[in-house]
N, C-alpha and C positions, 0 to 999 in steps of 0.2 A: 670607372665604371663599374657597380657589382658584378660579376660572375651571374649567371641567368640562375646556374643553381645555387644561390645564396638569394634571390630577389624573394623578398615577405621575411626575411631572419635576419633583418640588417639590426634593431633594436633587441636589449635585452629581454624587454616584455614579448615579441616575437617569436624568439628563440625559446625564449619557457612555453609559451602558451605550443609551440610547435611541440617541445620534448614531451609534454601534459600526452596531446593528443595520440604522438609515436608510443610513447609506453604503454599508452592505456589500450591502445589496438595489436599491440603485442603481449599481451597479458601479462607487463611487468609492474607488478604495482607500487605505488606510491607509497612508501613506507614510513615517509620524517618529509615535513616540509615547512619552510618559513619566508621570509621576503627575499625572492629572487633566491629561494633555495630549496633542492628537492634530492630524497635519495630514492632509489629505486629497487627493487628487487628484481633481479634478472633469470630468469627460467632458463635453462643449460641452452635450448637453439637460440637465444638472443645472446645469452654471453658470449658462444662463441664465435658471433657475428660482430660483437665491438670490442671484445678486449683483446684479440689477435696474440692468444695464446694456444696454437696448435700443439705443440707437445707436452701442453699440461693437460688437455684434456685427452689425448692419446695416453697417458700413464693413468689419470683417472679409469679411465673405460677398460682400459687391459688390465688393470687390478682390481675392478672393480669396486672403489673407493665410494663409499657415500660423502659426500662435500656439500656447505653448506652453501647456497644459493650467492652469487654475487652480488655487493648492497654496491653501487654505482650512484656515486655521491657530485652532484653538480651545483657548481656557482654560475648565478646568468651576467654578474657584474661584481667590481674589485672589493665593494663594500661585503657582500656575502661571503664572499672567497676569505676575507680577512676575517670578519666574525665567528664564520663555522669553523674554521681550523681551528682558532683558539678555542671553540667549545667542544670540538672531538680531543683537543690537546689534552683539555682541563678532564674532561670525562672518561679518556681511556685513562689517562696518569693514575687517576685516583683510585681508578679499579684497579690499575695496574700494581697499586702502593697495598691495595688491601689485601692481596696474596703475598708480600712478605717476600717478595724477592730476592736473589741473591744478587751481587754485584755484577757476576758475568751478565745475570739476565738485564742489570740496571742498561750494562753496556750497548745491548741488541734491541735496547726496546725503542720502538718505532709505533707512534700514534699514526689511524689511519688520518689521512688528507682530502679534502674535494679538491675540484678539477674547475676550472674555469673554463666553461664553454663559449669560445667566439668567434668568430669567423674563422676560418683557416686552424683550427686546432683538431687533433685527434681525432677527438670522438665526436667530433661532430661532422666529419668528414666517412667516421666509422658509419655512423647514425642513418646519412647519405646513402652510403651504396648498400645497407642495410633495405634503405627504404624505395632505392631502385631495383634491387633484387626479388623484394616483396611484393612491388607493386606493377611490375611490367605487364600482368595481365589481371584485368578485374569484371566480373559480372553481376551484374545489381540491378533491380527493377523496383518500379516504385510499386505501393500497394494495390491491390487492386480489386475496385466496389464491385459488388453484384452490376451484372450487365455492359461493363466495363472489358475493353479488348487491351493487351499489351504490343504496343510495335515495336519491334525488334531495331535496333541502331547497331552499328559500327561504328566506335568512336577512335579515332588517329591520332594522338597528343605527340606532337615534335618540336624540334627547335629547328630553327631556320638559324644559320650563322653567316654571316658578311664578314668575309676575312682578309686582311692586308697586311701591314704594319701593327694595326689596330683591331681589335675585335668589338664586331655589335652583334648580340642576340635576341631573337624573339622569340617567345613560346606561339605555336599552334594548336588550335584544338578542331580539329575536323570531325563532324558527324555523318555518315550515308545510314540515308534508310534503306533498311533490308528489303522495305515493301516497294517504294517506290525508285530507291536509287538517287534522289535528291539530296543534296551535298550540303550543307552547312555548316561555315566557320564561326569560332568562337565559340562550339560546341558546348564546352562545359558551363558558361558561365549561365546554359541555359538549364543546368543542373543545380545551381547553387539553391535555389529559394525552395528546391522538391527533398523530399524524403524519398531516400532510397535504403534498399536494403539488399543483402544474398540475394543471387537467383540462382537457379539451374539452366546453365547456357542449354540445353539439349530443350527445353520446352517453350524458351525464346526461339532457337532456331526453328521449328516446327512452323512458324508463321513467314517465315523469310520466303521472299523470292527471287531476291538477287543473292547470289555464290558469292560466299566469305572474298575468295580472293578477284573476282569482279569488282565487288566494293572494296578493298584494297587499292585496288590499280584506281581508279573513281578519287580515291584520298587522296592517291601520291599524284594525281592529275590537281588538284586542288592546292594539292600543299604546293607544288613547284610555281601554279599561278600566285601562289601567295609570297612567296621569293620572289620573282618579276614584279611585283608590285610597287616595289624600291625604286624611288629615283636614281639615277645611273650615276652622279656629282660624284660619289662617295670613290664609285670604282677611279671615274676619271683622276681625281685629284688624286688617287693612289698610284695611276699611272704616271703619271708626273711628278708624284714624289719617286717613284723608282728612275726615270730616265736626271732626275737630277744626279741623284746617287749614283747612278752608273754613270755618268759623264764626269764625276769627282773621281770614281776609280779608276776611269781610263786615261784620265788627265795626269794622274800621280804615276800610276805603273809606269805608262808611254815616257814618261820625262826620266822613268830611274833606267827604264831599257836603252834608251839612247845614248846617255850617258855611261853606258859600264861595257865591259867583255860581252862578248856571245854567248858564253857558258853562264854569266850571272844572268842575264836577258832571258835564255830558254826559262831559268827557275824564275825569273819577276812575272814571265807571262806567265808558266803555270798558276803562279799567285794569283794574279790578276783575274784569269779566266773560273778559278775558283769561288773569289769574291764576288765578280757577277752574276755568277748561279747563284750563289746564296741570296745575294737581291733579289735575284729573281725571283727563287722559292717563297722569301720570306714577305714579302710587297706586293707582287702581283697580286690583285684583286679576282677573289672567287668565292662561290659562295655552295654551304654545304649545307644539305640537309640530314636531320635523323630523327625517327620514329624512335620515343622511349617508351613509350606506354599504347597497348592496344585494351579496347574494352569494349564488351557486349552489354549491352543497356537497353532496359525494356521500359516506355513511356506510354502512360497509358494516351489511348485516343481518344 
């Protein structure tokens, strides 16, 4: 099962489109591109989020150094990785040779290399963390034509997790009308065909009749209702697995306790209880809900 955060990023094509959109949004221009390969020039704030080198930036800022922007080189499949690493090596070596380097310089020469951006890679994790940080709150609205009015909505996007020894996750988007209090599930799907642009939250809230905290409470109630609509077979199956595992543990340790002296029996009993508690913690079914993004959205009436 693909983790929720990787949904829509399973293929190289999807990851390439995602990165183009992300770097365009954060103001990092693409300075070179080829088939399944991109080079992005990182502004300083983006560099700090993606490269994980705080001491370098501490040195730069304390010494007032003027350093060039980092070029992030990303390959989205193995073919592009091999092709572009060869190109980077050949170009760097040609330029290096033209400078008539010494033997010592030759020993320490290292050409730039590309990274393979795949599921679980360090760079993709950093990009997703940056996206989470930058996208926790959004405010947008449809362009308003003459005579039209904007209706403000609070959008609550969250993840419902059904956890036991397995994990299943659902993305839930709930909209709450700040004029009527109406709630709508799968709200982001309603926005896909609409043109949106950044908006002033104060202007949107002037038409609101439902307080934001009340709207958030309504959204949480709807989130709980969405969580409860999954059939309970998964939980029953998890409890059955838990009981079976606990029986095996008890049978094993009880046989050890019967066949040993009192001092060792105490040790085996403690180990049995620890394993039972661990099984309880990992297999017992539970439902968790996390709000990952809030938005204030204006829709034309």
